[in-house]
N, C-alpha and C positions, 0 to 999 in steps of 0.2 A: 261843364264845371272847370274852373281854373285851379291849377295845383302848383302854386309857386313855392309853397312851404308846408311842412307838417303842422298840424293844428297847434302844437305846443311851442313851436319855434317862433317866439314873439319877442320883440325888443325889450319888453318890460318884465319878462319872466326871470326871476332870480333863483328858481329851483335848480339844483345841480343835475345837469344832463350827463356829463362824462367825468370819469376819474381816469386820468392818464398819467401814471406815475405819481409824482407829488402834486400834480396840477389838478384842480377841480374847476370845471368849466360850466358856468350857468347857461341855461337855455338862451337868455338874452345875449350873452357874450358870443355864444355859438352862432346865433342868428346873425349878428353883426359880421362875424368873420366869414360866414357863408356869403353874405351879400357882397363883401369886398372882393372875395375870390371870384364870384360870378362876374363882377365888373372888370376884374383883371383879365378874365377870359374874353369878355366882349370887346375890350379895347374901344374902338370907335363904332362897332357894329351894334345894331339894335337887338339882334337875335342870332344865336349860333346856327339856327336852322338845321338842327340834327347833325352837326359836325361830331365826328367820333373823337372823343377825348379820353385817352387811357390814363390809368394811374397805377403805379407800382409802389404801394405803400402797405406797411403792416397795420394791424389794428392800432389806431391812434386817433387823436383829435384831428390831425391833418387829413386822415382818411375820410372822416365824416364831413369835414368842411369841403374837401374837394368833390366828393360824390354829390353832395347837395348843391354845391356851387355850379357844377356842370348842369344839373337838372334845372336850376333857376335861370341859367343863361340860355336854355333851350338846346343844349347839346345832348348827345347820347353818351352816358357814362360807361366806360369799359374797364371794370376792375380786373387787374391781372394777378395771377398767382405769384407771390413773392418767392416761391420755391421752384418756379419754372426754370427750365434750361433755356439757353439762348436760342436754340432751334425751336422750342415751343413758343417762346415770345415772338420770334420771327413770324411764325404761322399766325398767331393771334393778331398781331399788329398789321400784317399784310392783308389777312382776310378781312379785317374790319375797315381797312383803308384809313387808319388812324392818322391824324394830322399833328396832334400834340400829345406828348407823354409827360406826366407829372410824377416826379420822384425826388427823393432826398439826394443831396449832393454826394453822399457816400456811395451811391450806386452809379455815379456817372461813368466810372471806368468800365463797368459791365455793360451799361446801356448806350454809351456814347457812340461807339462804332455802329451798333445796330440801328440806332436812330439816324445816323449819318447815311447809311446805306439805303434806308427806306424813305429818306427825305422828311423825317419827323422832327419837329421842334421839341427839345428836351427842356423842361421847366421845373422850377422848385416851387412848392406851395407858398413860401414866404414872399417871393417876388410877385406873385399874383395877388396876394393879400395886401399889397402896398397901395392898391387903388382906392380912390374915394368911392362912396356909394352914390347911387342915383336910381333912375327908373329901370325896372327889369321887365322883360317881355311877359305877356300873358301866355300861360302854357295850358293848352287844352288836354283833357283826359286821353284823347286818341293819338296824341303825339308819342313818338318813340322816346323812351327814357333810358333804357339800359340794355347792354349786350353782355351776357354771361356765357362763357364757353362751356360746352358739355365736357364731361370727364374724358371722353375719347376712349372709353373702355373697350368698345366694340368697333368703332369707326373713328376716322379723323375728327377731332373736335369741331363742333359747329357752333356758330354764334347765335345764341337764343335771344331774340329781341322781344322785350316787354315794353308796353306803353305805360304812361303814368296811371291810366285807369286800371291796367292789369296789376300794377304794384299796389295801388290803393285797395283793390279787391283782395289781394293776397294777404295784406296786413290786417284789414278790418275784420275779415272772417275769423281771425285768430284771437282778436281782442276779447270777445265774449266767450268764445269756445274754450279759452284757456284762462279766463279770469284776470286778465291784465288790469292793473290800476296804476295811478301815478305814485303810489307808495312803494312799488316794486323796485328791487335792486338786483341786478344780475351781472355775473362776470361774462366777458366775451373773450374767448381765446381761440375760437374756431377760425379757420381760414376765411378770409373775406373776399373770395372770388366765387362764392357758392351761396345759394339762397338760404341755407341753414343759418349762416352767420349774418348775411345781409338783411334778410327779411325776418326770419323767426325771432332773432335776438335783437339786433341793432334797430331795425326799423319799427318793429312792434313797440319796443321800449320808448323810442323817441316820439312815436306818434301819440302814445298815451301819457307821456310826461314822466316816465320812470328814469332811474339812474343806471348807467352802464359803466362797469369797471373794466377798462381795456387792458388786455395783456397781449404783447406781440406774439406769444406762443404759450402753450400750456406748460405751466410750471407747478407741479404738485405741491411743493412746500409753500409757495406763495399763495396759491389759490386756497389750499386747505386751512392755512392760517386765518384767512379772512372768513372762511366757512365757520371755523371754531369760534371766531369772534362775533358771529351772528350777523355778518355784513350783508348776506344775500337772502332773498325770499324766493328766488327762482333760479334753477340751474338747468342748463341745456347742454348736452354733449353727445358725442358719437359713442357707440359701444366700447371701442378700444380705450377711450378715456375712462369709462367706468371700470374696465379691467385694470388699468394702470392705478386708479384710485384704490381699488381693493388690494392690489399688491403693495401699494404704498402704506396702507393702513396696517398690513401685516408686518411691515418693517419697523413700526413704532412701538413704544411701550404702551401698555394697555390704557393708562390714564390719558395720554396724548391722543391715542386713536379714538377713545370714547368721546373726548371733547369734540373731535371732528364729526363723529357719527351723530352726536347730539345736535351739532350745527346743521347737518343735513336733515335730521328728523324735524327740526323746527321750521324748515322751509314749507311753503304752501304747494310747491310743484317741482318735480324733477322730470325732465323729458329726455328720451333717447330717440335718435333718428339718424338718417343718412345711410344707415346700413342696418340689416336685421339684427335685433337684439336676441341672442340665444336665450332660451328659456332658463338654463342653469344660471346665467348671469343675472337675469331678471329676479330670480329667487334669491341669489346670493346678496344682491343689493338690498332687497327687502329685509332679509334676515339681519344684515349688518346695520342698516340705517333706519329701517321702518318705513322707508319711502317705496311706494308702488310706482314704478316708472310708467310714464305715459308714452306709449309708442304711437307713431303716426306715419303716414306715407305721403311722399311728395316727390317732385322732380324739378329740375331746372326750368322746364317748360311750363309748369303749372303751379309752382309754389306747393302748398299743402292741399291735399284732396280728401284724405281719410285721417281720422284720429280716434283714438280711444277717448272716452268722455272724461272731462274734468271732474264732474260729479257722476258717480256710477262705477260700474265694473270696468276695470282695466285688465284685459285678458292677456295673459302671457302668450307670446307667439303670434299675436294678432295685432292688426293696425286699426281696428275699430270700424267706424261707419263714416259715410260721407259728411263733410262739413256743410253747414247751412248754405244754401244757394248754389251748391256744386253738385252736378249730376255725375254719377258713377255707374257704369254698367259693365258686366262681363260679356264678352263676345267669343263665340266659337270660331273654328277655322273656316266655317261657311259664312262668316260675317253676320250671323244671326245672334240676337241677344240670348243669353242663357238665363232661364227663368227658375231653374231648380237649384236649390242649395247643394253643396258638396260636388258640384260639377265644375272643374277648372275652366278658366277662360282668360282672355286678355283683358286687362283693365283699360277702359276707354273713358274719357272725361270730357264734360262740357261745362262751361261757366265763364264768368267775367275774369277769372284768374288765369285762363289759358293764354299762352303767349301769342304774339302776332305772327311771327315768321322766323325762319332760319335766315340769317343775314346772307344776302346775295346767293341764295340757294333755293330757287323757286321749286325745283323738282323735289328736293327733300321735304320742303314745306307741304307741297301737294300730297306726297305719298304718306305723310304722317297723319292725314285726316281721312275719315270715312264718314260721309253724310253728316258732317259737322262735329263728329266725335274725334278728339285727339287720341291716337293709338299709342299707348305708352310703351308697348313692347314688354310689359311685365305681366306675368301670369299670377292669378290669384284664385282663391276659392272662398265662397261664402259659407260660413259655418255658424248656425244659430244666430244669424244677424250680424256677425262680425267677419270682416275680411281677413284672410290669412294670405300673405304673399308667398308664392312658390318660387319666384325668381324671374330673371330675364329670360324671355323666350329663346334668345340667341345663345345664352351662356348657362343658365341654371336649370333649364329643362332638358333632361337627358332621355332620349328615346332608345330604350334598351329592352330587347326581348318582347317587343310589342307594347310595352308600357311607357307612359310619360312619367318620368320620375323627377321629383324636386330635389335638386342638389342641397337646397337649404334644409329640407327635412332630414336628409341623411347626415348633414353636418351637425344638426341639433342633437341627433342621437349619439354621434361620436363624441360630442362635447360633454356628454353625461358620464363618460369614462373618467375615473379619478386621475389618470395619468396624462390626460390630454388637455393642453392649455388652449390650443387653437386648431381648427380644422377647416379645410377647403376641399370641396368635391367638384370634379369636372367630368365630362363625358368625352371619351376619345373614340375614334372610329375603330370598329372591330368587325371582322367578317362574320362571326357567329352571332353576336348580340346586336349588330347595327352600331351601337355605341356601348362601351363598357364603362362602368363606374370606377373612377380613380380617385383616391383620397390622399391628400397631403396633410400630415399632422405635425404639430409642434408639441413636444413633450413639456409637461410642467417642470419647473426648475427643480432639480434634484431627483427627478423620477426617471426611471429607465423604462423604455417602451420596447417590447418584443413584438415583432411583426406577426409571428405565429399566434401569439396570445391575443392580439388585437383582432386578427381574422376570426379566431374561434369565438371571441367575445361578440363580434359583429353578427355572427350566425345566430346568436341567441337573442339579439336585440333588433335585428332588421329582417324584413321579409327576404326570401332568397334572391329575388331579382334586384334588391336594393343593396346587397352586400358588395362592398368594393372588390373588384377583381384584381386591383393592384393598389398597394399602399406605399407611399414614400414618406419617410421621416425627414423633416427639414428643420433648420434652425429658426426660420422666420418665414412669414408669408409676405409677398410683395403687395403693397397697398398704395393707393393714391392719397392725395392730401386730405380727403375726407374720411379716410380709414377703410375704404372699400377694398377688398382683395381684387387685384387685377388678374383675373383668371386666364386671359390670353397669355400672360407672362408665364403662368404655371404650365400651360400646354407647351409653350416654347421650351421651357426647361425640361419637361418630360421628353420631348423629342430629342433634345440635346443630351439626354442621359444624365442630367444633373442630379446629385443626391442631396445637395444643400444649396441654400440661397444666401 
């Protein structure tokens, strides 16, 4: 199969694809701009032949045009984190062996020296779109399409390479599963160097012919004004965004807050992902808006694999069941499948959604697969047909006193305390316990937290071996761009004796 364009990106389609500030871009106009940028990249070539072309762009029409233009020209699209440091960008660009970087002129001062040192040509979208259109190369499903870097939470970020076929599989499995239609309207404020924003929101919407309202960053007043106006039918965010929205609602007068809640209530779907949604947050959102959040599970390497149902029970604290056509199985430490429910194991995945390789890292690619199964490194347990994530085997599974403890479970209990706004739990080496449970907590605004009281409260709500042996009160938790707490940073802070972040 050839995949030069998404089905709805056609020259004669006058439906609105994107809203970017005051500009509304029809699918036909977007299609033309993509073709022109693709020809600008090709110059005199017939095919980019998987040249790595990076782009440093916020959520915008230019971002969409550039990504699709690279795909149509036969290149590998490398979306970069616009919040990354120069050292991080140096790693991404060098690792991928990027030849050209596309960015707006305002970033030239930051990117110019870096590109000069790496021998990378720095370009603007507008100069590439000045080209006339012509014949584009045929692009087969098995060709490399995109390289997205892992978060680097536990190791140095790796370039995850997906093919056009992988991307198509990751998109199309969600269309029916989540009820997408061409009448949908969705805001996009998530970082666009991650599959949540790229695949789940932007690509699903464009594939089906929906409208995407682009925001360079999350802005509660702007987004909620549109929500209250009834502009959206679908909303997707990370848990921290839902926390911010609840806090924002509390700051408004009741009539204004109710108008926003009514806007959310009228939507057909609210999705939470990229990090575990605490059960208290799940319930608070339902109580405030009437929306039952749909939680799902995925990774950069696989797109989405598990999801609560669109129709049916959405169970708090669980990520649902395998999506159609995707195989999911739990494996024990002996590499044998786990057949019993309530027995924890590592999630392993098979399917057309699974990535091709880690770029230029044959060893890491090989070690990530067992008998054709991709080993996610995440622990889960199956409970009455629904998977519940326990956490990363390397970070969130604490081996203490002979037990395997889920840091996420302990965090969920701590979050039920009325004075605790955020919590993060880690394990640190201990001569007696093997690892001891350490908790970092952020108090709710205006609430005092006493360590002795929290310890006493924990003893009444947690089993003895799950009670934190050490608690630190902090001002905030370190997070990456997708809202995930970076627990190695917490360990480093603990070692350094830091009391606040």
